[in-house]
C-alpha positions in Angstrom: 16.2 -4.0 15.4 13.2 -2.0 14.3 13.8 1.5 13.1 12.9 3.7 10.1 15.5 4.3 7.4 16.2 7.8 6.0 17.6 8.5 2.6 17.8 11.4 0.1 20.1 13.8 1.9 22.9 15.6 0.1 24.4 18.9 -0.7 22.5 21.7 -2.6 22.9 25.4 -3.1 20.6 27.9 -1.5 17.2 28.0 -3.3 17.5 24.4 -4.4 15.4 21.4 -3.4 15.8 17.9 -1.9 13.4 15.1 -1.2 14.0 13.0 1.9 12.5 9.5 2.3 11.7 7.6 5.5 11.0 3.9 5.0 9.1 2.1 7.8 11.4 -1.0 7.6 10.2 -3.3 10.3 7.9 -0.7 11.8 4.2 -0.1 11.2 3.5 3.6 10.6 -0.3 3.1 10.7 -2.0 5.0 13.5 1.3 6.6 14.6 2.7 10.0 14.1 5.8 10.2 12.0 8.1 13.2 12.3 11.1 14.7 10.7 13.6 16.3 13.1 16.9 18.0 12.5 19.9 18.9 14.5 22.8 21.2 13.6 26.2 21.2 15.3 26.0 22.9 18.6 22.2 23.2 18.5 19.4 21.3 20.1 17.3 18.9 18.0 14.1 20.5 16.7 10.9 19.2 15.1 10.5 20.1 11.5 7.4 18.4 10.1 5.0 15.7 11.4 2.1 13.7 10.1 -0.5 11.6 11.8 -0.6 8.6 9.5 -4.2 7.6 10.3 -5.8 10.7 8.8 -3.0 12.7 7.2 -3.0 15.6 9.7 0.2 17.6 9.3 2.2 20.1 11.4 5.1 22.2 10.5 7.7 24.3 12.3 7.3 28.0 11.5 10.7 28.1 10.0 9.8 25.7 7.2 6.1 26.5 6.6 5.5 27.2 2.9 8.8 25.5 1.9 8.6 22.0 3.2 5.9 19.4 2.6 5.5 16.1 4.4 3.6 13.3 2.6 3.2 9.5 2.6 2.6 6.8 0.1 -0.7 4.9 -0.1 0.7 1.8 1.5 1.8 3.9 4.5 5.3 2.3 4.2 7.2 5.5 3.4 7.0 9.1 4.5 8.6 11.9 2.5 9.8 15.4 3.2 9.9 17.6 0.1 12.2 20.6 0.8 12.1 23.5 -1.5 13.7 27.0 -1.4 16.4 25.6 0.9 18.4 28.0 3.0 21.8 27.7 4.6 20.2 27.6 8.0 18.4 24.4 6.9 21.8 22.6 7.1 21.5 19.8 9.6 21.3 16.1 10.2 17.7 15.1 9.5 16.1 12.3 11.4 12.9 10.4 10.8 11.1 9.1 13.9 7.8 7.4 14.8 5.8 7.5 18.0 4.9 4.7 20.2 1.5 4.3 21.9 1.3 7.6 23.7 0.9 10.9 21.7 -1.5 13.6 20.8 -2.7 13.1 17.2 -3.7 16.7 16.6 -0.3 18.0 17.2 1.9 14.9 16.9 3.5 15.7 20.2 4.5 13.0 22.6 7.0 10.3 22.8 8.9 9.3 19.7 10.3 5.8 20.3 11.7 4.8 16.9 14.5 6.8 15.3 16.5 6.4 12.2 20.2 7.0 11.8 19.8 10.3 10.0 20.7 11.8 6.7 22.8 14.9 6.2 21.5 17.9 4.4 23.9 20.7 3.6 22.8 23.9 1.9 25.5 26.3 0.7 25.2 29.9 -0.1 
């Protein structure tokens, strides 16, 4: 099995911060897009933040711009999501995923083939 592995979720009060990690595990992130997605109960999964690992291009959902930051380590083995100024509406299961061979690097849209198991983020008021 090859899939990324997320960690760093937990419970925090509104206004607090969390840092999520996505380890490549058996994957190679190089020249792929890596994205963070989230899904709350009763809602559809949505993209949160994405990075094209090759050149560091990033994209963010409007709802998290200015609050969340996606980054990577120098070895391209781990992708992070720094979440600041958290709001109750950020509560969701957060998933890390990586693209396969077919995607648009500028926007990191396309087919995400490799998915982690998710890490829960709960923000209380």
